[in-house]
C-alpha angles and dihedrals in degrees: 000000000000118000130200125245107252130200119245093262094046090049091051091052099039101043103026101045091243123172090211116161113285127202113326120261114291099018096093094064096054103074128096101201139147105217140008110220134195108273090219106044104011095239111156107245108165136019129219093242090067096045117119131201114266133182100185099080095256128102113252129203137181093211143008129225104273117266095008101097131066120202128212113186117233102168115017114252091353113065141003132185112238129212138184105268090215104053106004097246113163109245109172135266145312116215123202118217136121088225093063099060143338093267093053100249142064135199120226112195129192107233091219089066098054136060119219116227105206129214085216107065091196092066106110140172119224132196131223134179124212134172125196114148124299108013089220092068098040091049091050092060099036090057089062093060116105109241095033108117102184141335138214125198120217146114136298139172100034138128103240131060124249096358123196124229090249091055092048090050090060084071089224102100098070094231127142121217097247138184119217109212124197112195145162111250091201087066102027125031122211090242092054090048091054093046089054091046091057089050096055100052141033102262090180095066111099102189103047137302123302107308093346101097126184141078093275089064097055122124115255143159114211108205124198102182133039089243091058090048092051092049091050092049091049093052094044090052090049091052090051090051088053089058101262121134100222115213095175114124121223110215139169111255115252133176113326116217115199114229125237115292096252088066094057115102087352100170093043090058092042091046088225138110134234123278097192098049132058135166117253121179111234110147 
């Protein structure tokens, strides 16, 4: 059987039964898709006709495609963990209660464990990489932007492979604390993403961000296509014309290394908000 390459966060959810944050509230009701497939092996698991409205950031279904789901009871007659019956990927939970649906149960599926097969073949997901101080703060604000599906914090631009946070903090590896953003271009353009990026950090600071000082905290845009580079140059020129002295570096994207799990969705888990980043309207 062939398996797909998964990002760090998707692997942690799918293979380690993690309850990591799924799509943010509201996003899961906006798709018009036919089937929801296993992210790991592509097996169809749920169909659109059985999809239910959900406001908790997880996909919800009244039924699964027969024979595709395996149950493992957690709390008798209340809740079971569910897995792809083909490859064993952890998907989420089924809850049993007559209040949930007419059939007495309801599936709740982590969106990082399933792959959406769209009716519209032109629907795509793109990836961007941005650095602007502590990745905790940048990620906090990027997750609020409509069109952003999920984010992963990590490191880019350095000299060694698979660095640790401790190594990066020595300020000798050359890495930037970076956020990987996966987004829907039909909802969020790259230009709009970069405009927002400039509005959530101090792009004029050369030696870090606020009180976080060091080369790993510098502002940078990592471009992967000539079009992305041109958009970044255009916006940086516009900011200069507005009187700002732009310190953001424009760099070709290299290998992205996900950070340790305790850094992911940091402020969500801490139930706090950043102290070194704030939103300031510019554009």
